[in-house]
C-alpha positions as CSV (number, residue, x, y, z in Angstrom):
1,M,-18.2,76.1,45.5
2,E,-21.0,78.4,46.8
3,R,-23.3,79.7,44.1
4,V,-23.4,83.5,43.7
5,L,-26.9,85.0,43.8
6,L,-28.1,88.1,42.0
7,A,-28.0,90.0,45.3
8,L,-27.0,93.3,43.6
9,P,-28.4,96.8,43.7
10,Q,-29.4,96.5,40.0
11,E,-31.2,93.1,40.5
12,P,-34.8,93.4,39.5
13,T,-37.2,92.9,42.4
14,G,-40.7,93.1,40.7
15,G,-42.6,92.3,37.6
16,V,-41.6,89.8,35.0
17,A,-37.9,90.6,35.6
18,G,-38.1,90.0,39.3
19,W,-40.0,86.7,38.7
20,A,-37.4,85.5,36.2
21,A,-34.5,86.6,38.4
22,G,-36.0,84.6,41.3
23,L,-36.2,81.5,39.1
24,V,-32.6,81.8,38.0
25,D,-31.4,82.5,41.5
26,T,-33.2,79.5,42.9
27,L,-32.8,76.9,40.1
28,G,-29.9,78.2,38.0
29,G,-30.0,77.0,34.4
30,P,-33.2,75.0,34.7
31,G,-34.9,78.0,36.1
32,A,-33.9,80.0,33.0
33,G,-35.2,77.2,30.8
34,L,-38.5,77.1,32.7
35,A,-39.0,80.8,32.3
36,V,-38.3,80.6,28.6
37,A,-40.7,77.6,28.2
38,L,-43.4,79.6,29.9
39,E,-42.7,82.6,27.7
40,N,-43.3,80.4,24.7
41,L,-46.6,79.1,26.1
42,F,-47.8,82.6,27.0
43,P,-46.5,85.2,24.5
44,P,-47.1,88.3,26.7
45,L,-44.1,87.1,28.8
46,P,-41.3,89.0,27.0
47,S,-38.1,87.1,26.0
48,E,-36.4,90.4,25.6
49,I,-36.4,90.7,29.4
50,I,-35.9,87.0,30.3
51,L,-33.0,86.3,28.0
52,P,-30.8,89.3,28.7
53,L,-31.4,88.9,32.4
54,T,-30.2,85.3,32.0
55,G,-27.1,86.6,30.3
56,F,-26.5,89.1,33.1
57,A,-26.8,86.3,35.6
58,A,-24.2,84.3,33.7
59,G,-21.9,87.3,33.8
60,Q,-22.4,87.4,37.6
61,G,-21.5,83.7,38.0
62,V,-25.0,82.4,38.8
63,L,-24.6,80.0,35.9
64,S,-22.2,79.5,33.1
65,L,-22.7,81.0,29.7
66,A,-22.9,77.5,28.1
67,S,-25.6,76.5,30.6
68,A,-27.5,79.7,29.9
69,L,-27.6,79.0,26.2
70,F,-28.4,75.3,26.6
71,W,-31.2,75.7,29.1
72,T,-32.9,78.6,27.4
73,T,-32.8,76.8,24.0
74,L,-34.1,73.6,25.6
75,G,-36.9,75.7,27.2
76,S,-37.7,77.2,23.9
77,V,-38.0,73.8,22.2
78,V,-40.1,72.4,25.1
79,G,-42.5,75.3,25.0
80,A,-42.8,75.2,21.2
81,A,-43.4,71.5,21.2
82,A,-46.3,72.0,23.7
83,L,-47.9,74.5,21.4
84,Y,-47.3,72.3,18.4
85,W,-49.2,69.4,20.1
86,L,-52.0,71.8,21.2
87,G,-52.5,72.7,17.6
88,A,-52.3,69.1,16.4
89,L,-54.7,67.8,19.0
90,F,-57.2,70.7,19.2
91,G,-57.6,71.4,15.6
92,R,-58.2,74.9,14.1
93,E,-61.7,75.7,15.4
94,R,-61.0,74.6,19.0
95,M,-57.6,76.3,19.0
96,Y,-59.1,79.6,17.9
97,A,-61.9,79.2,20.4
98,L,-59.3,78.6,23.2
99,W,-57.2,81.6,22.0
100,E,-60.2,83.9,22.3
101,R,-60.6,83.1,26.0
102,L,-56.9,83.7,26.9
103,P,-56.1,87.1,28.4
104,L,-53.6,89.5,26.9
105,V,-53.4,87.7,23.5
106,R,-55.1,88.5,20.2
107,V,-56.7,86.1,17.8
108,S,-55.6,88.4,14.9
109,D,-51.9,87.6,15.9
110,L,-52.7,83.9,15.6
111,A,-54.4,84.4,12.2
112,R,-51.4,86.5,10.9
113,T,-49.0,83.8,12.0
114,E,-51.0,81.1,10.3
115,A,-51.1,83.1,7.1
116,W,-47.3,83.5,7.3
117,F,-46.9,79.8,7.8
118,A,-49.1,79.1,4.8
119,R,-46.9,81.4,2.6
120,H,-43.5,80.3,3.8
121,G,-43.9,76.7,5.1
122,T,-40.9,75.3,6.9
123,K,-38.9,78.5,6.5
124,A,-41.6,80.2,8.7
125,V,-40.7,78.0,11.6
126,L,-37.0,78.9,11.4
127,L,-37.5,82.6,10.8
128,G,-40.5,82.9,13.2
129,R,-38.3,82.0,16.1
130,M,-36.6,85.3,15.7
131,V,-39.7,87.6,15.5
132,P,-41.5,88.8,18.7
133,V,-45.0,87.3,19.1
134,F,-44.5,85.0,16.1
135,R,-41.8,83.2,18.1
136,S,-44.4,81.4,20.1
137,L,-47.4,81.4,17.7
138,I,-45.6,79.8,14.8
139,S,-45.7,76.5,16.6
140,V,-49.5,76.4,16.4
141,P,-50.0,76.4,12.6
142,A,-47.1,73.9,12.4
143,G,-49.1,71.6,14.7
144,L,-52.4,72.3,12.8
145,E,-50.8,71.3,9.5
146,R,-49.0,68.3,11.1
147,M,-45.6,69.4,10.0
148,P,-43.2,66.4,10.5
149,L,-42.2,66.6,14.1
150,P,-38.4,65.9,13.7
151,R,-38.2,68.7,11.1
152,F,-40.2,71.1,13.3
153,L,-38.0,70.4,16.4
154,A,-34.8,70.8,14.4
155,L,-35.8,74.1,12.9
156,T,-37.1,75.3,16.2
157,A,-33.9,74.4,18.0
158,V,-31.7,76.2,15.4
159,G,-33.9,79.3,15.3
160,S,-34.2,79.5,19.0
161,L,-30.4,79.0,19.5
162,V,-29.7,81.9,17.2
163,W,-32.2,84.3,18.8
164,N,-31.4,83.2,22.4
165,A,-27.7,83.6,21.8
166,V,-28.1,87.2,20.5
167,L,-30.1,88.3,23.6
168,V,-28.2,86.2,26.2
169,L,-24.9,87.4,24.9
170,A,-26.2,91.0,24.9
171,G,-27.1,90.7,28.5
172,Y,-23.8,89.0,29.3
173,W,-21.8,91.8,27.7
174,L,-23.9,94.7,28.9
175,G,-23.8,93.6,32.5
176,D,-26.0,95.9,34.7
177,Q,-27.2,97.7,31.6
178,W,-28.9,94.5,30.4
179,E,-32.3,96.3,30.5
180,S,-31.3,98.4,27.5
181,V,-31.5,95.3,25.3
182,G,-35.2,95.6,25.1
183,D,-34.9,99.0,23.4
184,Y,-33.1,97.4,20.5
185,V,-35.1,94.1,20.1
186,G,-36.8,95.4,16.9
187,V,-33.4,96.2,15.3
188,L,-32.0,92.8,16.5
189,S,-35.0,91.0,15.0
190,K,-34.5,92.7,11.6
191,A,-30.8,92.1,11.6
192,V,-31.1,88.4,12.5
193,L,-33.8,88.0,9.9
194,L,-31.7,89.7,7.3
195,L,-28.7,87.5,8.0
196,V,-30.8,84.3,7.9
197,A,-32.5,85.5,4.7
198,V,-29.1,86.1,3.0
199,A,-27.9,82.7,4.2
200,L,-31.0,81.0,2.7
201,A,-30.7,83.0,-0.5
202,L,-27.1,81.8,-0.9
203,Y,-28.1,78.2,-0.2
204,V,-30.8,78.4,-2.8
205,A,-28.4,80.0,-5.3
206,V,-25.8,77.2,-4.7
207,C,-28.5,74.5,-5.2
208,V,-29.8,76.1,-8.4
209,R,-26.3,76.5,-9.8
210,A,-25.5,72.9,-8.9
211,R,-28.7,71.6,-10.7
212,S,-27.9,73.8,-13.7
213,A,-24.4,72.4,-13.9
214,A,-25.7,68.9,-13.6
215,G,-28.3,69.5,-16.3
216,R,-25.7,70.9,-18.7
217,A,-23.5,67.9,-18.1
218,R,-26.3,65.5,-18.9
219,H,-27.1,67.5,-22.1
220,R,-23.5,67.2,-23.2
221,R,-23.6,63.5,-22.7
222,G,-26.8,63.3,-24.7
223,V,-28.8,61.9,-21.8
């Protein structure tokens, strides 16, 4: 079956959107994954353009929706793992020195992300995947602190899948209006964070209740 290209009047032809469209046109799902991996490595590349565009491409038959979600999530994990290892291998001083030399990024963003990681630990990795700028940078302090890699990759995959699914599906459903997704990214970030925070709060409440029940049971038995 011949693959359908994004040869439509509304196809982006320049800038980041045109570059991402070219990758998806040429490589399909792996092209979307590559674009997202690069977005993780270089935060100024906006996921709020790349992901809805990938969803739009899925709606046009360039790739399947399942392929779009799989490859963009894989790209997120690969890009995050690369930043994790940079943090682990370079150390704090050399990592900050490197960040100062990169264009279009701010050392203050890295410092804020590291402070957030120090306050929230592993939760910061999960939640950080759903916050612009922090999405990429949260991998660096995780590497600096040598967070266990399997845990880091699992939390990154879950957080990335949630965020990618929101933006890919938005682009898929909106069709040629996919560009409007960027106008609502801030609202989407807050909504996703709220849902995740509620889920975590419920989980903690269930754990605390279970421990309290177990403690009362031991007390009744005289243990």
